[in-house]
KELUM-882987 format. One record per residue: x, y, z of N, C-alpha, C, CB in turn. Coordinates in steps of 0.2 Angstrom, whole numbers, always signed. Glycine has a CB too. Example, Ala and Ser with C-alpha at 12.3 -4.5 7.8 and 13.67 -1.06 7.14 Angstrom:
[kekol [+66; -28; +39]; [+62; -22; +39]; [+66; -16; +39]; [+57; -22; +45]],
[kekol [+64; -11; +35]; [+68; -5; +36]; [+64; +0; +39]; [+70; -3; +29]],
//
This chain:
[kekol [-254; -24; -54]; [-261; -26; -53]; [-262; -33; -55]; [-266; -22; -58]],
[kekol [-266; -37; -51]; [-267; -44; -52]; [-271; -47; -58]; [-269; -47; -46]],
[kekol [-274; -42; -61]; [-279; -44; -66]; [-276; -49; -71]; [-282; -38; -70]],
[kekol [-270; -48; -73]; [-267; -52; -78]; [-267; -60; -76]; [-260; -50; -79]],
[kekol [-266; -61; -69]; [-266; -68; -67]; [-273; -72; -68]; [-264; -68; -59]],
[kekol [-278; -68; -69]; [-284; -71; -69]; [-288; -71; -76]; [-289; -68; -64]],
[kekol [-284; -69; -81]; [-286; -68; -88]; [-287; -76; -90]; [-282; -65; -92]],
[kekol [-293; -77; -94]; [-294; -83; -97]; [-297; -88; -92]; [-288; -86; -99]],
[kekol [-298; -87; -86]; [-301; -91; -81]; [-309; -90; -81]; [-298; -90; -74]],
[kekol [-312; -95; -83]; [-320; -95; -84]; [-322; -99; -78]; [-322; -98; -91]],
[kekol [-327; -96; -75]; [-331; -99; -69]; [-338; -100; -71]; [-330; -95; -62]],
[kekol [-341; -106; -69]; [-348; -107; -70]; [-351; -108; -63]; [-348; -114; -74]],
[kekol [-358; -106; -63]; [-362; -107; -57]; [-364; -114; -57]; [-368; -102; -57]],
[kekol [-367; -117; -51]; [-369; -123; -51]; [-375; -125; -56]; [-371; -125; -43]],
[kekol [-379; -120; -57]; [-385; -120; -61]; [-382; -121; -68]; [-389; -114; -61]],
[kekol [-377; -117; -70]; [-374; -118; -77]; [-371; -125; -78]; [-369; -113; -78]],
[kekol [-367; -127; -73]; [-364; -134; -73]; [-370; -139; -74]; [-360; -136; -67]],
[kekol [-375; -139; -70]; [-381; -143; -70]; [-384; -144; -77]; [-386; -142; -65]],
[kekol [-384; -138; -80]; [-387; -138; -87]; [-383; -141; -92]; [-389; -130; -89]],
[kekol [-376; -140; -91]; [-371; -143; -96]; [-371; -151; -95]; [-364; -140; -95]],
[kekol [-371; -153; -89]; [-371; -160; -88]; [-378; -164; -88]; [-368; -161; -81]],
[kekol [-383; -160; -88]; [-390; -162; -88]; [-392; -166; -82]; [-391; -166; -95]],
[kekol [-390; -163; -76]; [-391; -166; -70]; [-394; -161; -66]; [-385; -169; -66]],
[kekol [-397; -162; -60]; [-400; -157; -55]; [-394; -153; -52]; [-404; -161; -50]],
[kekol [-396; -147; -50]; [-392; -143; -46]; [-389; -146; -40]; [-396; -136; -45]],
[kekol [-394; -150; -37]; [-392; -153; -30]; [-386; -158; -32]; [-398; -157; -27]],
[kekol [-386; -162; -37]; [-381; -166; -39]; [-375; -163; -40]; [-383; -170; -46]],
[kekol [-375; -157; -43]; [-368; -153; -43]; [-366; -151; -36]; [-370; -147; -48]],
[kekol [-370; -149; -32]; [-368; -147; -25]; [-366; -153; -21]; [-374; -144; -22]],
[kekol [-369; -159; -22]; [-366; -165; -19]; [-359; -166; -21]; [-370; -171; -20]],
[kekol [-358; -166; -28]; [-351; -167; -30]; [-346; -161; -28]; [-351; -167; -38]],
[kekol [-348; -155; -27]; [-344; -150; -25]; [-342; -151; -17]; [-347; -143; -26]],
[kekol [-347; -153; -13]; [-346; -154; -6]; [-342; -160; -5]; [-353; -154; -3]],
[kekol [-342; -165; -9]; [-338; -171; -8]; [-331; -170; -10]; [-342; -177; -12]],
[kekol [-330; -165; -14]; [-323; -164; -17]; [-322; -167; -23]; [-318; -166; -12]],
[kekol [-327; -170; -26]; [-327; -174; -32]; [-326; -169; -38]; [-333; -178; -34]],
[kekol [-329; -163; -37]; [-329; -157; -42]; [-326; -151; -39]; [-336; -156; -45]],
[kekol [-320; -149; -41]; [-317; -144; -38]; [-321; -137; -39]; [-310; -143; -41]],
[kekol [-320; -133; -34]; [-324; -126; -35]; [-321; -121; -31]; [-331; -127; -33]],
[kekol [-323; -115; -32]; [-321; -109; -28]; [-327; -107; -25]; [-318; -103; -33]],
[kekol [-326; -105; -18]; [-331; -103; -14]; [-331; -95; -13]; [-331; -107; -7]],
[kekol [-336; -92; -14]; [-337; -85; -13]; [-343; -84; -9]; [-338; -81; -20]],
[kekol [-342; -82; -2]; [-347; -82; +2]; [-352; -88; +3]; [-352; -76; +0]],
[kekol [-358; -87; +0]; [-362; -93; +0]; [-363; -96; -7]; [-369; -92; +3]],
[kekol [-359; -94; -12]; [-359; -96; -18]; [-353; -100; -20]; [-360; -90; -23]],
[kekol [-354; -105; -25]; [-349; -109; -27]; [-348; -107; -35]; [-350; -116; -26]],
[kekol [-342; -108; -37]; [-341; -107; -45]; [-336; -113; -46]; [-338; -100; -46]],
[kekol [-337; -116; -52]; [-333; -121; -54]; [-329; -119; -60]; [-338; -127; -56]],
[kekol [-323; -119; -60]; [-319; -118; -66]; [-320; -122; -72]; [-311; -118; -64]],
[kekol [-320; -119; -78]; [-322; -123; -84]; [-316; -129; -84]; [-322; -119; -90]],
[kekol [-310; -127; -83]; [-305; -132; -83]; [-306; -138; -78]; [-298; -129; -81]],
[kekol [-309; -137; -73]; [-311; -143; -68]; [-316; -147; -71]; [-313; -140; -61]],
[kekol [-321; -144; -74]; [-327; -148; -77]; [-324; -152; -83]; [-332; -143; -80]],
[kekol [-320; -149; -87]; [-317; -153; -92]; [-312; -159; -90]; [-312; -148; -97]],
[kekol [-309; -158; -84]; [-305; -163; -81]; [-309; -168; -78]; [-300; -160; -76]],
[kekol [-315; -167; -77]; [-319; -172; -73]; [-321; -178; -78]; [-326; -168; -71]],
[kekol [-320; -177; -84]; [-321; -182; -89]; [-315; -185; -92]; [-325; -180; -95]],
[kekol [-314; -192; -92]; [-308; -195; -94]; [-305; -193; -101]; [-309; -203; -93]],
[kekol [-310; -192; -105]; [-308; -190; -112]; [-306; -183; -112]; [-314; -191; -117]],
[kekol [-307; -179; -107]; [-304; -172; -107]; [-309; -167; -110]; [-298; -171; -110]],
[kekol [-315; -170; -112]; [-320; -165; -115]; [-327; -167; -112]; [-320; -166; -123]],
[kekol [-332; -162; -112]; [-338; -163; -110]; [-342; -167; -115]; [-342; -157; -108]],
[kekol [-346; -173; -114]; [-349; -176; -119]; [-356; -172; -121]; [-352; -183; -117]],
[kekol [-357; -172; -127]; [-363; -169; -130]; [-370; -173; -127]; [-364; -169; -138]],
[kekol [-375; -170; -127]; [-381; -173; -125]; [-383; -179; -129]; [-387; -168; -125]],
[kekol [-382; -179; -135]; [-383; -185; -139]; [-378; -191; -137]; [-382; -184; -147]],
[kekol [-372; -190; -135]; [-367; -195; -133]; [-370; -198; -126]; [-360; -192; -132]],
[kekol [-372; -194; -122]; [-375; -196; -116]; [-381; -200; -116]; [-377; -190; -111]],
[kekol [-385; -199; -121]; [-391; -203; -122]; [-389; -210; -125]; [-396; -200; -127]],
[kekol [-384; -210; -130]; [-382; -216; -133]; [-379; -220; -128]; [-377; -214; -139]],
[kekol [-375; -218; -123]; [-372; -222; -118]; [-376; -225; -114]; [-367; -217; -114]],
[kekol [-382; -222; -112]; [-387; -225; -108]; [-391; -231; -111]; [-392; -220; -105]],
[kekol [-391; -231; -117]; [-395; -236; -121]; [-391; -242; -122]; [-397; -234; -128]],
[kekol [-384; -242; -120]; [-380; -248; -121]; [-381; -253; -116]; [-373; -246; -121]],
//
């Protein structure tokens, strides 16, 4: 059985990614369609692996909302 190959793989919806990044759902879809944000396509739905989201940031971690606000004030 292949279930062991997929253990520990967490997938997020575009809405969940948008909430984490504090951007619109359409921004997430644009990044997916441009190839900037890797995703898995299921029918008409997209899922973003958590590892792809973490790799999207140079520091290797998703900034907290407070860090995002501080960065925009500089």
